[in-house]
Residue, then its C-alpha position, 0 to 999 in steps of 0.5 A: m499499500s502506497t503512501r499516496f493511497v493512504i493519504i487519499l483515504s484519509l482525506l476522502a474520510i475527512a471530507a465525509i466527516v466534515s460534510t456530514l458535520a456541515y450538514r447537520a449544523h445547517s439543518r439545525q440553523s434552518d430548524l431554528q429559523a423556521r421556529a423563529l419565523a413562526e414565533a415572530q408572526f405570534q408576536n406580531d399578532a400580539l402587537a397588532a392587538i395593542e395597535q388595534e386598542a390604540r386605533q379604537m381609543l384614538l378614534a373615540a377620542a377623535t369623535a369626542a374631540v369633533a363633538a366638543r369642538g374644543s379651543p386652547d383655553q379648554l385644557d381641562g378636556c373635551g367633555p366627560a366623553f374624552q375623559e372617559v376614553g382616557r380612563s378606559n384605556s389605561l395601557f396607554a399614557g396621555l391623550t391630547a387633541f392638537d390643532l393643525q398648529g400643534l397647540p393643544l385643544c383638550t386633554g384627557p385625565a393626564t394633562w402633561l402631554k401638551k406637545v406634539e412632534p412636528r413630524l408626527l403631526e405632519r405625518a398624520l395629517a398627510s396619511e389622513g389616518f392612524v399612524v405609528g410614530e417613533h421612539t421618543v423620550a416624553e421629558t414631562i414624565a421622563k419616560r421613553v415612549l411609542p406615540f400613536a396619532q390619528p387625524f379628525y375632520d369636521r363634517d365637510h372633511r376639513a382637518l381640524g387637527v390630531v389626537v395623540t396618545m403614547i405607550e410607555l416602552d417599559r409597559l409595552a415590554r411587560r404586555l408583550a412579555r406575557n406572550w413570551r412562550m420560549e425563554d431561550s428566544i430573543i424578541t425585538i421591536a423596532d420602529r421605522s427608523a431601526n430604533i429598538l423599542v423593546r428586546l426581551p430579555n433585558s428590554g431597558s438596557w437596549v431601548g434606543r439602540r439601532l438594530p444590527d446591520e443585518l436586521v436593518s437590510v430587511l427592515r423594508l422588505p415586502t414579506p417576512g423571512t429569515t436571516k442570520v445575525a453575527l454575534a460578537s462572541g466569536d463563532r456564534i450567530e442568532a437565527v432569526g425570523y422576521i416581520p418587516l414594516d410593511p405587513p400590519p402593524s405597519d411601521l413596526f418591526v418584529s424579530v425572533g432570534f435564537q442564538t446558535t453555534s455557526v456552521i463554521g464554529e461547529l466544524k471547529r468544535s467537532l474537529r477539536r473533539s473527534v476528527m483530528p484524533v481519528t485522522l492521526v490514528l489513520l495517518a499513523a496507521g497508514l505510516l506503519v503500513v508503508l514503514l514496516p518490512h513486508p515479507r518478500r515473495e520467493 
């Protein structure tokens, strides 16, 4: 048996083992991505339910604001109906109707919401419907919040202003945590500018950060999908399923990820554990076959 033949057999054995390990690692990642996508859809449905609550609240408030026809000197609220809307939706913080210049017309039970961001006002009026804002800090209450807005009109469909409410992001995180079914998963909610709103676990330390570039690149894709995010901890990745901005609830991005070893990392680990010792044994055996004296035929 020649040395070349032994080396070729050893290389073929290594190639077969490496291919098997790579296939197993890739299959595991694909399975995790499928689980992540299904869980992302589940979390997206939970987020859509919260958005629907905000829609209904603002629609009721807009109806009350139109009926009251408030003015800037009526800061104590647009009548009992407007006050009741605020009290019956405890998930949300603040409720105020603003005129076209952003001046408050009337408020709910909490009177601290007296300013509306110009961009939110413009987007709401331009959309002629419900809009989701972006991560911001409500300075009056020193809370990180996500605002929602809804324009309201007179009988001739002329815009009178917008109604605005907000949800505190720590409260949003607690609400979504009720549906956190897989504790080894990572749930991320972001706004249209890729600002992180909620990240479970440890949401507080992540709020306001920017999404990783791998997720920013899929933020505005038309349909849900899967991707991978490289982690700083070496040969590990996050297998991610995501719902981009376009599918309802619009303007909110949802992803769910599971951390696992990358294909390269899995190969490195397996090579250290098993392949190298086996290969050394094969090489040693081959060398013995070559070097040991062979009986001569007479």
